[in-house]
N, C-alpha and C positions, 0 to 999 in steps of 0.2 A: 386732668390735673389732679394731683394727689390731694388727699383730704386735708393735710396738715400744712399746705402752702396756700396763704391767702394774700392776694394783691391788697396793699395798704397796710398790712400787718408785717409781712416779710419784706416788702419793698416800700420804703418811705424816704424819699429824697432828702439829702442832707445838705443844707445851705449855709450852715455855720462855719466857723473857722476850725482849723486843727488846733489841738491843745485845749486851753481854756478849762472851763468847769466840766466839760465832757471827759477830758482826760483825768481830771481829779476824781470824778465820780467813779470811772471805770477802775481807776487804781484802787479805790476803797473797796468797791465790790469785789474785786479779784482777791484782795486780802482776806475778806470775809469768806468768800467761797472756799479758799484753800485752807482756811482756819490756820493762817500763818502768823501766829503771834510773834515768833522770832524775827520775822521780816521787818517789823516796824522799827525797832532800834537798830537793826542791821543796815537799814536804808541810809542812816546817817554815816555809816562807814563805807558805803559803796562808792567807788571811783574817787576815794579820798586818799591822801598820803597816809601810810601806815594802815590802810584799809584793804579791801578786796576789790578786784576788778569785776564789773558787771558780767554776769554770765551770758549776756545778750550780745549786742553788736560790738564792733571794734572801733567805734568813733573815739577819738582821743580826748583826754582830759585837758582842760585849759591849764596855763601856768599857774594861775591863781584860782583856786577852787572856791566855790560857794558851799554852804552847808548842805545844800541839796543838789548834788551832781547826778541826778538820775531822771529818767523820763517814764512815761506811762508803761511802755513796753519793758523797761528795766524793772519796774515794779512787778509786772507780771512774771518775768523770768525769775526774780528773787523769791516771789510768793510760791511759784511752782517748786522751787528748790527747797523753801523753808516750810512747806506744807506739813501739817500734823497727820495727814492721811498716810497709811502704811500698807504696803503689799508684803504680807507675811506668808509663812509656809501654810497656813490655813486657807489663804486665798487660792494657792496653787492646788491645795488638796481638794478644793471645791469646784475647780474648773479644768477641763481637758484643754489641751492646745487647740484641738479642733473647734471646740465651742468658742474659744477666745478669738479665733480668726475672724469670726462674724462681727466682732465688736468694732466700732469706729476708732479712728486714731484719737479723737477727743476722749471717748469713754476710757481707752486704755491709759491715757495721760492722767485722767481724774482719779485713778486709783491710789496714786501717791508714791511715796518713795519705796524702793526695794530695800530690804533689811538683811538679807543673808545670801550667800552663794547657793545657786541651785543648779541641778543637773537634770537633763531630760531622761525620763524612764519611758522607753519605747513600749514596753508591755502595757502600761496603763495610760499612755498619751498624756503624761503630766510631768511637770517639773517637780522635783523633790529636793530636800536640803542635802548639802554636801559640805564637808569641811574645806577650809582654805587649802590645807596641805594636800588633801586628796585631789582637789580640783587642779592645783598646780602639777601634781604627779601625773594626772591624765594628759594635761597639755604637754609636759616634758616628754612623756612616752610617745605620743602622737607625732611630735616634731621629730624625735629621734628616728621614728619608723619610716620617715619619708624617703623615698628612693631618690628624690631630687629636691633640694631646697626650694626650688621655684614652684613646688606643689603647695607652698604656703603663701598666704597673702595677709598683709598687715594693713588694715584700713584705719584711718585716723579722722576724727572729727575735728572741727575747728575750735573747740572749746578746750582741748588738750593743752596743758601748760608746756613751756619750753623744756622744762626739766623731764616731764614725762615723755614728751615727743622725742627728746634726744635719746633716752633709754629705749624707747620703742624701735627707732631706727637702728640702734646698736644691737638690739636683740635680733632683728631681721637680718642685719648684715653679718652678724656673728654666725648665724645659721647658714647664710650664703645666698640671700636674695635681695634684689632691689624692687621687689613687688610691694610698693607703698602707694596705692591709690588713696586718695583723700578727697575731702569735700571740695578743695580747690579745682579738681578735675571738672567739677559740675558748675562752678561759678566763675572765678576769675583766671582760669587757665589761659583763656584767650588773651587777657591783659598781659599776663607774664610772658607769653610768647611774642606778642607784638612789641611790647616795651623793650625786651631783651634785644630784639633785633634792630629796633630803631634808635634806642638811646644807651643801651648797654647794661640796664638793670631792670629786672622784672617787677618793679614795684613803683609806686608814685614818687613824685619829687617835691611835693609841697609839705609844709608844716602848718599847723593851725594858725600860727601868726600871719601867715600869707594871706589868709582871708581878710585880715584887717587892712590890707594895702591894695588889694585887687580893685581895678576899675571895672572889670567885667567878669562875671562867673557864668559859665555855660554848664547847664545841668542837662545830660542826655541819658535817657533810658534808666532813670532812677526815681524812686519814690520815697524820699527820706521821711515823710510824715508817718509811714508805717514801718519802714525797715531801718532807719537810722534817725529816730526822732530828735536826738540831741543836736543833729546837724542844723535843724530849723532855727534854733537860737542863734547860731553862727550866721546863717543866711539873713536872719532878722536884723542883727546888728549891721551887716554889710548893707542891706537895703536902706536902713535908716541913715547911713552916712552918704548915701547917694550912689552906691555901686550898682551898675546895671546887672540884672539877673535874667538870663535868657533860658528858658526851659523848653526842651524838645521831648514830648511824650505823647504817644498816641491816645492816652487816657487823660482826661482832665482830672488831676489829682488834687484834693482839697488842700493838702499840706503844702503844696507848691504855689497856692494862691493866697491863702489868708492864714494867719497864725497868732494865737494869744499864748504867750509864755506863762504856764501855770504858776511859775514862781515869781512873776511880776504882779505886785499887789494892785497897782493902779489899773493895769490892763484888766485884771480879773474883775475888779469892782466896777469898772466902767463898761466892760465888754467891748472895748475898742481893739479891734484887730490890727495886725501889721500886714501889709501887702508884701508878699515875698517876690514873686516873679514880676519883673517889669514887662517882660514880653513872654508869651506862651504860645507855642506852636505845636499842632498835633500831626506829625508825619504819619503815613501808613506804617504799619508793622513791617520792619525790614527796609524801611526807607531812609535810615540814618546815613548810610554810605552815600547815596545820591545827594542828600542834603548837604553833606560835608563837601562833596565834589563841587557843588554849586556855590557854596560859601567860599571856597578857595578860588573858584573861578572868578567870582565877583571881586574878591580882593586883589588878584592879579590884574584884572582889568582897571581897578581903581588906581593900582600903582602906575599903570601906563599913562593915565590922564592926570592924576594929581601929583605924581612923583613922591618919593620919600615916604612911601607907606611901609614897604619891606625894610627889614633890618639887613641891609646888603653886606655890612661888615660881619655881622654875625653868621650870615649864610656863607660867606666866603671863608671865614677862618674855622667855623665849628660844624659845617654840615657837608655832606656829599650827596650827589644825585639830583641836585636841584634842577638842572637843565632837562633831564629826562622826565622828571616829575612834572614840570611846568608844561612840557610838550604834550604829556598824556592828559593833563587836565584840559588843555586847549582843544583836544580831540573830542571831548565830550559836549554833546549838544544840549542846549537848554531845553529843548522839548523832551528829551530823554530824562534829564534831571527832574523836571516837573512831574512827569508821569511816574517815575520810579520813586520819588520822594513823597508825593502827595501834597507837596507845597508849591506856591507859586514863585515865579522868579522874583516878583516884588517883595514877597515875605523873606526870601533868602537874602536878597540885596539889602534889606532893612537890617538884618543881623550883621551883614558884611560891614555896613557903615558903622555900626557900633563897634566892631572890632578894629577897624581902621582908625577910630578916634580914641582907642583905649591903649594905654601904655603897658598895663599889666593885666594879663588874662589868665584865669584858672579855668580848666575843663574837668568836670566831674562826670563820672558815669558808674553804672553798676550792671546787673545782669540783663537789663533791657538791651544792652549792646553785646555783652560777652556770650550770650546764648543764641546768637544768630549764625547762619551759615557762614557769612563772610565776616565774622566778628574780628578776626585778626587784622584784615584789611581795613575795617572800619576804624578801629582803635589806632592803627598806624596813620589813618587819615587825620585823626585828631592830633597826633603828634605833628603830622605835616602842617597842619593849620597853626599850631603854636610856634613851630620853627620859623615860619615866615617872618615873624616879628621878634624873634629871640625871646619868646615867652617860656623858656625852660632854663633853669639855672639862675634865676634872679628873684629877689624878693617880690612877693605879690603875684607870682606867676608859676605855672606848671601844670603837670598832669596829676590828677587825683582820682585814681580808681578806688572807690569807696568799698572796702572789704566788709564782708558780713559777719561771721561769727567772731568771737572775741579774740581768739589767738590763731586764726586761720593763716595769717602772714607769718607769725612766729614759728609755727610748725614747719613751714617751708624753709624758713631761714636756718633752722637747726638740723635740717636733713631729711625731712619728710618729702621725698620726691622719688619718682621712678627714674629720673635722669640726673643722678648726682654728678658734681664736677670732679674731675680727677684730683684736684688739689684738696678737696674735702676728703675724699676716700684716702688719699695718701696720708693726710694728717691723722685721720681716724684709725688707720691701720698702725700707724706708729705709736699712738697713745695707748692702744688696747691690745697690740700684739696679735691682730687678726688679718685675715686676707679678704677684704671685701670684694664682692663681684664687680666686674666692669661692665657687664651687659646691662642694657635697659631693662627695667622691670615692667609690670603690668600697670596701666592706668585704670581708671574705673570701668570704661567701656571694655577694655581688654580683660578685665577680671570677670566681668559678667560672661563674656564668650568663653573664657577658660573654664569657669565653673560649669557652663552648659556642656562643654566637651568632656568634662570630668578629668581635666588635667590639673585642676586645683583640688586638693584634698582637704586643706585646712584653711578656714576663713576666720581671722581674728579681727575684731573691731574694737578700737579705743573710742567708745562713744558713737553717736550718730544713729541713724535709722536707715541703713543702706537700702533695704528693699523698697522703702517709699520714696527716698531721695532720688533714686536713679529712674531712668526711663524704662518703658516696658515692664511695668511693675509686677504683673503676674509672672512673666517670663523670668525676671530677676529672682523672684521668690522661688520659683521652681528650680532655677539654677543653683541656689543656696542649698536646697535639699539634696543635691548630688554630693555635697561634701561629706567627708568622713567625720569631721569635727567643725563645729562653729562655736566661737567664743565671743561673747558680748560683754564689754566693760561698760557699765552704764549707771545711771541713777534711778531711771524709771523705766517702766514696761512699754515696749512698743511693738509694731507689727514684725520687725526683723527678727525678734526673739521667737516668733512663732513660725518663721520660715527656716527651720533649723536643720542641721545636718543629721547624720545617723546618731552621733553623739553631739551633745550640746551643753554649753555652760552659760549661765548668766551670773556675772560677777559685779556685785554692787560696789560703787566707789563713792568717796566723798564728793560733795559739791564744792564749788568755788568759795562759797560763803562759810564753810565749815572749818573748824579748827583741825589742823594737821599736826599731830604730835608724834615724832619718832624717837629713837634712842637718845639722839643728841638734843632733844627738846623740841619747842615749837618750830615748824617750818614755814618758810615763805616760798612761793613759786613766782615765776615771772611770765609776762605776756608782752607780745609786741602789738601795738595798736595799728590802725589803718595807715598811719603816717610814719612808721618806722621807729616810734619811740618805745622803749622797753622799760617796764616798771615792775616793782614787786607787788604781789597780791597776798595778803594774809587773812585767812579765814577767821571769823569771830564767833560763829554760832557752834553749839554743841552738835556733834554728828547726829543724823537721824536715827542711827542704830549703833550699838556697841560692836557690831559685827562688820562694819564697813571699814574698807582700807583705802588708802589714797591711790591714785593712778600710779604714782612712782613705786609704791610698795607692791602693787599688783604686777607691774612689769618685772620688778626685781624677782618677785616670787616665781613668776614664769621661767625667767632666765636661770635662777638657781636650780630649778627642776630640770631644765633642758641641757645646762652645762654644768654639771656637778663639780667639775675641776675648778671653776671660777666662782665658787660660792662666796669666798671671802671678799672678793672685789665688789660683787653685786650687793652684798650686805652692807658694806661700807657706803656705797652710793645711796642706798635705801635709808640709812641711819642719818645722813647728813646731806641735805640738798645743795649745801654750799660746795661740796666736793663735785657734784654734777656740774655745777656752774663753772668750777675750775676746769673741767674737762672740756666743756663747751669752749671756754676761752682758748684752751690749748689747741683745739681743732680749728677754731675760727678766730685767730688772734686779732686780725685787723678790725673785726666787727665788735669783739667782746672783750677787749683789753680792760683789765681792772674791773671785771664784771661784778664780783661781789661788793666791791667798794661802791661802784656807781649806783647800784640799786638802792643803796641806803639814802641816796639824795632824793628828796621829795620830787615826785614826777619822773624819776628815773633819768634815762639818757637816750639820745637819738643815735641810732646806728649810722655809721658812715654811708652816705648815699652819693655815689660817684656822679650821676647825672645832675644832681643838685649843685655840684661843684664844677660843672661843665667838663668833667672827665668822661669820655665817651668810649666805653669798652665794647665797642662793636668791631666787626670785621674790617672796617675802613678806618678805624680810629677816630671817627667823627659821628655826630648825630645824622642819621640817614633819612633823607626823603625817600619814601617808598611808595610808588604808585603803580596801580594795575588798573586795567580797563573796568569800567563801571559794569557790573553783571546785570543782566535783565532778569528780573524775577516776575514771571507770569504764572498765574494759576488758571486751570480750566474754569469755564463758566460754571457758576454755582457753588464753587469752593470758597471758603473764607480762610483768612489769615488768622489763626488762633494763637494767642500768647498766654502762657501760664503766668499767674500772679499770686501774691500773698494777700490774705485778708489782713485786717487790722488786729485781729485777735489770734495771730499765730506768729511763730518765728521759725523760719525754715520749716521742717516737717512737724514741729510741735504745735499743736492746736490748743490754745488757751480757752477759747470760747467760740460760739457759733455766730458771732456778730461781725460785721464790717461796717462800723459806724460811719466812716467818712464816705463810703460809697452807698449808704443808705440800705444795706442788706442786713436782715436780722433773723436769727434763728435758723439759718440754713447756710450750707456752703455749696449746695449743688445748684449753681446758677452759671449762666453764660451771658455775659454783657455783650449787647449787639447794637448796632446802629439801627435807628428807627426804620430807615428805608429798606435795610435787609430783612427786617422783621416783616414789614409790609409785603415785601416780594414773596416771602414764604407763607404769608397769611397766618402769621403768628400774633397772638394776643400777648399782652403783658402778663408774665408769669406762666405762660403756657408750658406744659411739660414736653421736653424734647429729648431726642437721642442725638448725640454727637459721634460722628464717625470720622476718623482720620484716613488719609490716603497716602500710604508709604510706598516706596518703590518695591519693597519685597513682596507686596500683594497680600500680606497678612491682614485679616479683617480685625481692626481694633475699634471698639466703640464703647461709650459709656451712656447709661441711661438714667432716667429719673432727674434729669436737670431741667431748669426753668429759665426760659428766655426773659431777659431783662433789658429794657430800652436804656441806653446809656450814651454819653458823649464820647464816641469812638468813631474813627473814620469809616465811611462806607467800605464794606469788603473786609472788615477787621472784627475780631471778637476777642474776648478775654474770659478766662476761667481760672478757678484756684488749683493750685497744686497742694498736696500730691494727687488729688482725686483724678486729675486729667493727665498725670504722667503715664497712665495706661495707654494713651493714644500715641506715644512717641517711640519709635523703633530704636532699639540699641544702636543700630547701624546708622541712625540719623544724627550726625554730629558735625561740628563746625570744622572747616578746613584747617588742618595742621595742629589744632589745639585739642581735638577729640572731645570737646565740650558738647553735651547733648543740646540739641536745638529745640529749646522750649519756646522761642520767640519767632515763630512762623511755622506753625504746624498746619498743613493743609487739611481742612475739615469740611464736611457738609453737615448741615443741621436739618433735622426732619421731625415732624410731629410724632410724639409717642403714640403707639398703638395699644399700649397696655391700659 
């Protein structure tokens, strides 16, 4: 065991509630650590009308906001953006890229905000300053030199605004490519594929107000206490009025058990927590599909005996495929359901009874479902469950895929996709006089493979940390070095900037909380939340450096250099973001009619959602029951089902700190959470140093070392560990059926004692 890991110091079980004084204390500590003075007054403007959108998660704002519409993780995100720490040219002068590669994700994050454009100097292995004009000229020249537009890739982070994302896709399609991999490929792509086939739209159907009416809320494969903390207040209010909340999660997560709202004075003073989940079940990793089969089987059985359980009128008028679906469910044996789910028939029937006695049901999920091998089928089974009783397209009911990054849904809406619709491309071509390509582009997995084969020459990233967010981390980093040019638009330094092409640029941009002033004056951008509402975001803080440019201005600068004949148009869009919104409205008139006028309304507006109106844009013209045989998932003896998770002190690949308070892990991230029986079978002590090795079909040896085994409440045969540290274990070729989402939630691994 390493000298710096001490049982009792690093592992200290947490028995308190989520939120409360712990959240308040952590928030204050983060502000101090980041020396983020600007963040304190800015917090009062975050998630407020005429304020700016949180740079963290995409949870929507309520219709009537309070003075403090933020959570602990929102404070961390804003503090990280508002930090007084700076990465200057002196920093790069003092460090080679090779030396920085050994730094941790956390150490790189802690250096602070980037301050000016930098270009890689191969001779000295360092980044050196470059002017904006020279940087744009380098990009323009490299793009024009390409033998094929598909040799360029345009990656997008979920934090990119609608305006910047629209120009980003316009830049790529003007060039002639649909290569737009984005973070959706790695999170909710499975949701989009599943929902589009089942209900005709690739996003959720609920609004925040629906949680006020639901009788039953089912939370599957999601940990809102860490990933979407503001959701806990909504669940708290639902539980208080008697709504049943059923949680399915392999890990016992504190935020789904007890919660103290840090902004409720009485709760804080008395220490009285609210119970969140009325029922909590721990299926085995990958067992969700079997559980859903069992749940539906029990409901169909109840309908035969009790009658009038199913909404037969809805099924008849609004759905197709019910008979085939019912027959398939009937063929699934209970013994298989129990063994594949890790739950008993009695447990599943208990939930079925709750469903049968509920008139309005919402189902929520996140990456616990989307990153499974059979993710698409699992999500479609959730839709099947809701369709049984007409729980889509009515108040208080529906599907709720809870998106992660603040505008990941909006980016997709305005054209960031490798599979654009013909109507979108036709309108885009008409508005801009271009000829967009009609072939499908590269998703994230395909991009990695294409860089590996050297068929991609230019990799451009609008935010994100591609090398760490993706599977096969070392392999992805190596693939990036094959490029002729890599370009990173970003606020802070991360590992991907160090996995550079032969030529490389780091282009620092404004953060969400910062003032954006262009030729026409102060600008606002727009974002779409997890429930399809679009609202304005207006930064308030002074920029971290006078040399920063907005994402919009950076994209426009690239385009002016790449397409000199169209400089006037791009300059006009850069000067006035309202003109960009006019163009978005012209390309997507049904969704964005009166765009500029609507965003002036507090809270913005909700985009039209066909499934919410029971308009089914599917191949049958109805909502579809889709059923497939239940797959049998067996691992060889000795292998565990590993799932990657986030700590409480991180957001996506951004690590804010080294603690995971709710799981009782402190000062380290190199841990693997295991069932006590599994640890005993391997003769592992609490905190013992171990090696984790994955077993992929390609036969490549993938392992990570220096991890510590921790006893935890997780089903036998299962384990959990943090990403991005364990992304190294996942093969690029190991992805979900049909969605290409990397499988991070059932990685076959073996754990052994460290010999070092």
